[in-house]
N, C-alpha and C positions, 0 to 999 in steps of 0.2 A: 630639421630646422634649417632655415636659410642662413647662410653666413651674413654677418653684418658688413655692409658696404656703405659707401657714402650715398648710393642711390636707394639702399634698402636698410635703413636704421631699424634695429630691433628695439621695440618698446618693452621695457621690463614690466611695466604695469599691464600691458596687454597680455604678455606671457603669463603673468600671475593670475589674471582673470580667466584665461583659457585653462590653466591647470586647475584652478578652483572649480570651474564648471565641470571639468572632466572628473574630478574627485567626487563632486556632488552627484553626477550621473552614475558613477560606479556605486556609490552608497545607495542610491535609489534603486538601482537594478538588484543589488543584494537584498534589500528589503522586499522587493516584489517577488523575487525568487523564493525567499524564505517563507513569505506569506502563501505562495502557491503550494509549496511543499507541505506546509502545515495544514492548509485547507484540504489537500488531497488525502493526507494521512488521516485527518479527522473524518472526512467523508467515507473513506474506505472502512475505517474502524466502525463507524455508525452502521454502515450497510451490512458488514459482516455480523455485527451484534444483532441487528434486526433479523437477518436471515437465520441466524442460529436460534434466536428466540422463537421465530415462526416455526422452524423445524421442530424444536422441542415441544411447542404447544400442539403441533399436529400429532406427534407421537404420544403425548400425554392424554390427548383426547380419544385415542383408540381404546376400544374395550380390551379387557385382559386376554380374551381369546376371540379372534375374528370368526364370524360364522362360516362354516364349511372348511375351516382351517384347523388342523390339529396341533398347531404350534402356539405356544404362549407368546405374549408380547415381548417378553424378555428373550425368548429364542429368536423371534423375528428381528429384534434389535441386534443380537449377536450376529445373525446372518447378514444383516444390513451392512455391518462394518467389517465383514470378512473379505479379504483380498487374496485371491488365488489359494484358497483353503487355509490361509493364515488368519487367526483371530486378531482383530484390530479393535481400537477404540477411536473415537473422534480425534483424539490427540495424536494417535500414532498412525492413522490411516494413510497419511502422505509419506510416511517413512519408506525408504527404499526396500524393495523385496529382494531376497537373495538371488532370485532368478533374473533380476534386472541387469546383473553384471556378468553375463555369460559372453 
């Protein structure tokens, strides 16, 4: 802020207006950022739910035993979620594997 001098008087009203505009812009930016974060989270959640639903429908539509395959659908599903020989589920598939920390 410029020092007050006879050639440069500081107008308190002008300072109050500038501070109010600055606060208003900060509040607007916070609202915009919050809205963007909320929208992203909702979109991601919807997309993942839709993908999971499509995945489940695909597996539900398969016959109990595929032609030419001697494995049951349950065995295929277990094999599908196996990671490096370790049995997993959809919920635990992304968990670290013991060999990851060597």
